[in-house]
C-alpha positions, 0 to 999 in steps of 0.5 A: 573234407571229413566233417563227420569225423571231426564232429564225432571227435568233438562229440566224444570229447564232451562225453563223460563215458564214451562206452555209453554210446557203443555197442557191446561187441565193440566194447568187448573188442576194445577190452580184448585189445587192452588185455592183450596189449597189457600182457605184451608190455608186462612180459617185456619187463619180466627180467626187470620185475625180478631184479626189482623184487630182489632190490626191494627186499634188500632195501627194506632190510627184510629178514627171512628165516634161514636154516642150515643143518636144521639150525637157524643161521644169520640172515642180516642185511647191511644197509648199503642201498638203504643208506644211499636212498636216505642220504639222497632223499634228505638232500633233495626234499628241502630243495623241492619244497622250500617253506611255503614255496614250490613254484616261482615265476619266470618272465618272458620278454621285456617287462618295464612296468612289472605287469608280467612279473606281478601276474607270474607271482600271483600264479606261482603263489596260488599254485604253491598254496594249491599244492601244499594245502588243497592237494593234500596228498601232493607233498606226501607223494613227493616224499615217497617219490624221493625215497623210491626213486634212488632205490628203483631208478624211476617213479611216476606222478599222475596228474588229472582232474577228479570229477568225484573229488572236484579237484586236481590230483597229482599222485605218486605211482610206483614203477611196478604199478605202471606197465610200459613196454621195456623198450619204449623210449619215453612216455610220450612215444609209448604205444600204451601206458597201463596203470594198475589201480586198485579200487574198493567196493565203495570207490567203484560204487562212487564212480558208477553213481557219478557217471564215470563208470558204466552202470553195472552191479558190482557183484558181477566182478566177483570176489576180489582176489589178493596177490599173495593167496586166493583168500579175500574178503569184502574189503579186498580191492579189485584190480583195474587196468587203466590203459592210455592208448590209441584206438580207432573207434570211428574206423577212419584209418587213424587211431585216436587217443583214449583212456580205457578202463577194464577189470583185469579178472573179468575183462569187463570194460567200465569206461572209455574217455577222450584223451585229447582237446578240441584245439589238439585236432590238427587238420590240413587245408582240405579239412582232413584230420592230420594229427591229434595231439594227446594229453599226457597224464603221467610224468616220469622221474628218472634217477639215471638212464639205463645203459641198455636204454631201458624205459625204467632206468637205473638207481642205487638198487641196480648199481649196488645190488651185487655189492650189497648182496655180497656184503650180506653174505660175508657178514652172515658168514662172520656172524655164523663163524662166531656163533659156532666158535662160541658154542664149542661143541665136540666129542665125548669118549667112553671113559666118562660115565654119564649114564645112558642117554644123559647129557649135561647142560651148564648154566653160567657159573654152574659146577656139576659132579661126575664119577670121573677124574679130571685127567680122564675128563681131559682125555675123553673130551675132544672139542670140534675144530672151529675157527674164529671169524676170518680177518680176511673176510672182515677186511673184504667186507670193509672193502665192499662197503667202501666201494658201495659208498664210493659208487653212491657218492656218500663220503664222510664229509657228506654224511656229516663227519668231520674231515679232521682238525687240520683240514682247511675250510677250502679243502672241505668245501672242495671235497663237498663240491666234488662229492655232490657232482653225482647228485647235481646231475640227478637233481637236474633230471628231477627239476625237468620232471617237476617242470613237466608236472607243473605244466600239467597242473597249470593246464588243469587250472585253466580248464577247471579253476573258478575265478572267484575261488582264485580271487578269494585265495589271492585276495587281490582284485586284479587276480583273474584266473582265466587271464593269469593262467592263460597268459603266455608272457610268463612261465612257471618253474620249480623253486628248486635250484638244480645247480645247488644241492646244499644250503651252503652252496646257495648261501655262498652264491647269494653272499657273493651277490651282496658285494655287487650292491651299489654297482648299478644292480637292483639292490633290493632284489639282491637282498631278497635273494640272500634272505631266500637263501637263508630260508627266511619266511615272510620276506615281504614283511621285512621291506618297507611299503613306501620308498625303498630304504637307502643302502647302508653301505651307500649311506656309510660311503656318503658319510665318509665323503662328507667327513672328508669334505669337512676335513678339507674345508677345515684345513682350508679355513686353517690355511686362510686364517694363517694367511690372514694373520701373516697379512695382518702382521705385514700390514702392521709392519708396513704401518709402523714403517710408514709411521717411522718414515713420517716421523723422520719427515716431520723432524726434518720439517721442524729443523727447517722451521727452526733454522728459518726462525734462527735466520729470521732472528739474526736478520731482525737483529742485524736490521735493528743494529743497522737502525740503531747505528743509523739513528746514532749517526743521525744523532751525532750529525744533529748535535745530540751526540754530546751525551749519547742516549743509553739503549733501552733495556727493554729493546734488548730484552724484547729481542731475547724474549722473542727468541725464548718465545720461539724456543717455547713454541718449539717445546710446545710443538714437540710435547704435542707430538709426543702425546700421540705416543710417537717419539722423534728420531732426532737427537735431543735438542739440548745436544745440538 
């Protein structure tokens, strides 16, 4: 178990500058190794540097003075590469920075109570604020990167904590300033990564006084030397080599990761710092060091891989270099041909008397007298044979320009030009989608690189972010930096969408989600995504703080259902009313029929009573007649029959009166019956 080696690594990790504890001989050995490694890596990319210089001149449209036979000739550069870079940067920039959002959370695992989502949201809101406000050069670096990347093919971001400025730094590094062996597979597997940095006199003094660099006199570095010439002044920066490399300082047979800074001109070493964390020291069961995980400061942004596997990749500059150079040559030839044709130089014969050494120069609209006839002038002036600009060259120029546009993916539709008045919208969208296929793959590479950069910034916040500063920014009592940033239950990813490179694509995807509302999904989340696609600011202010509002579509559907229900109820009520009316009519008819039937029965009873009364009267009359007959016989028998006694009139009259009284009673009963509004079904009594 090698306790000494581990303890030494832990001690070096806590040092601001390890060179303070080293002997001068060891310092010189390290500096020599840095310079030697830098030269090897620089020589491996000589061809790439030459091509890179030519591409940058074309992309920057540098005008160089060109002469032919002592005369100035055209030196115009057609902006094929420049236009491609502008188109790419214009599309990519709004995707990476969307308003005030740069980072968004990604919850890992189940989150039924939403605790992970809240923690991830706090971290992303703080990082977005940190990138756009506290790290003021970050957004400018992204802008520069998106313009350099398509031209050169790669660019880099360096992420670290500045002890001098006491804040995180993530600056853009040009590919010419980061020297890596051309055959390296990646930054993580490269043996050395050398960053060529330039520091002014004051910046060097700041690092010396803060303890970052060794204590030395800046004058020892000598006068700084410029790149273009040997002249310099006191404001010219010094060039330093900051090399991220492996070196065995403890002589245990295993190289440790360090950062070594050396002044290039004098080869003076000014700093050595550890490039690892204590937690990155891996030991076996016996306690021996097996591996040390290095900390990577640089992030590579690759436009597209190089066919030969070169480290620096390829961009539009490499792809369009030959096309753009040929287009420049043809364009300048056409311009020069037109210039010669317009000047009309030629020969003058001896027949024209102008005097020795005399030449004529004409202004516009000027006429000059000569001592020669017009016919002699025509014979003695011979124009130099010239040709108008070639139409073949002009057509070839157009062919090269179109080939460049096709190779860079720039079509008329993507550049904002109308495809035509009769082209359907679906065809236009299909053309846009097809034209953006080239950009989609590039956007995914940028998305991956941004993710790596944000992971580096998150690590720095874990190490250096103060809890109070974090809470003040978030204004949330639950915001604790040491807990939120170290939590492994959520991840942070770029807010950019690698699958959508235009606003129209994002809006169409978000609008498709609107049709899925009310089908068991989270309607509020769908509305948020649609508003985010529209790039609406302060979305949270649009949603109520209490219970979520009802879905308008659901409300409309409920109202329609209620209206249909009311309609059905009304129809049922109408049917019930009609049924009740029919039933009432049926009851009325039944009552009328029953009443009629009762009237018929009553008339029959009345006839029976009258018949019984008549029979009774007849029987009474017969009985009275029998009584009178019996009395008469009796009188005859007793002798009073000589003079019969006349029948009393009252007796007969009484019988008639009794009959009349019966008839009167009948009339009275019929009158009472008719007073109820009912009529008899019998015939009139007078017709019986």
